[in-house]
C-alpha positions in Angstrom: 63.0 166.8 66.6 59.6 168.1 68.5 58.0 170.3 65.6 58.5 167.3 62.7 57.1 164.9 65.1 54.0 167.0 65.6 54.4 166.9 69.8 56.2 168.2 72.3 58.9 165.6 73.5 59.2 165.7 77.0 61.6 162.7 77.8 63.8 163.4 74.9 67.2 164.6 75.3 69.3 164.2 71.8 72.9 162.9 72.5 74.7 165.7 70.5 77.9 167.8 70.3 75.2 171.0 70.4 75.0 171.0 74.1 72.9 174.0 74.8 70.3 172.5 72.3 69.7 169.3 74.8 67.1 170.8 76.6 63.6 170.6 76.0 61.4 172.6 74.4 58.6 174.7 76.7 55.0 174.2 75.8 54.3 178.1 75.2 57.5 178.0 72.7 56.4 175.0 71.4 52.6 175.8 70.8 53.9 179.5 68.9 56.2 177.4 66.7 53.5 174.7 66.2 50.9 177.5 65.4 53.6 179.6 62.9 54.3 177.0 61.2 57.6 176.9 61.8 59.8 174.4 60.0 63.1 172.6 61.0 66.0 171.8 59.3 67.8 168.8 61.0 71.5 168.3 60.9 74.1 165.8 62.5 76.5 166.4 64.5 79.3 165.8 61.7 77.6 168.7 59.7 77.9 170.9 62.9 81.6 170.2 63.4 82.1 170.7 59.6 80.5 174.3 60.1 82.6 175.0 62.9 86.0 174.5 61.3 84.6 176.0 57.9 84.1 179.3 60.4 87.4 178.7 62.1 89.0 178.0 58.7 87.4 180.8 56.9 87.2 183.7 59.5 89.4 182.3 62.1 86.9 182.4 64.9 85.9 179.7 66.9 82.1 179.3 67.8 80.0 176.7 69.7 78.4 173.7 67.9 75.0 175.5 69.0 75.6 178.5 67.0 77.3 176.4 64.3 74.3 174.8 63.6 72.8 177.3 61.8 75.4 177.2 59.0 75.4 174.0 59.1 71.7 173.9 58.5 71.9 176.5 55.4 75.1 174.4 54.2 72.5 171.2 54.1 70.2 173.2 51.9 71.5 175.2 49.6 68.8 175.7 47.3 65.9 176.5 49.9 68.3 179.6 50.5 69.7 180.9 47.3 69.4 183.9 46.5 67.9 185.4 49.7 69.5 187.3 52.2 70.6 185.2 55.3 71.9 186.3 58.5 73.1 183.8 61.3 74.1 184.6 64.9 77.8 182.7 65.7 78.8 182.8 69.2 81.8 181.5 71.1 81.4 181.9 74.6 80.9 178.5 75.7 83.9 177.0 73.5 86.0 174.7 75.3 89.6 175.1 73.5 91.2 172.1 74.6 88.1 170.1 73.5 87.4 171.0 69.4 85.8 168.5 68.0 88.5 168.5 65.1 91.2 168.6 67.0 93.6 165.5 67.3 93.3 164.4 70.8 
């Protein structure tokens, strides 16, 4: 992660199901986040897929991985969010329904 590393990583492209998050963080945005002391929760692809599936099972909504990562982060650290109001933005405009990560091949 850029912020955890303490420096902007320009040659790093993660291999992840979250294709919308594969880009490099721009220098101005990195500086703003670093200055604000932003904290990052990292989760693996399995946690993201689990979050996508949970949204499908409970809400009957298909969401894209780059959106489901927000729920995966909350589920990864429940004590951090306990007793707090948490808002997540879930979107599904970029989902290939023929390639859902939990669907049998």
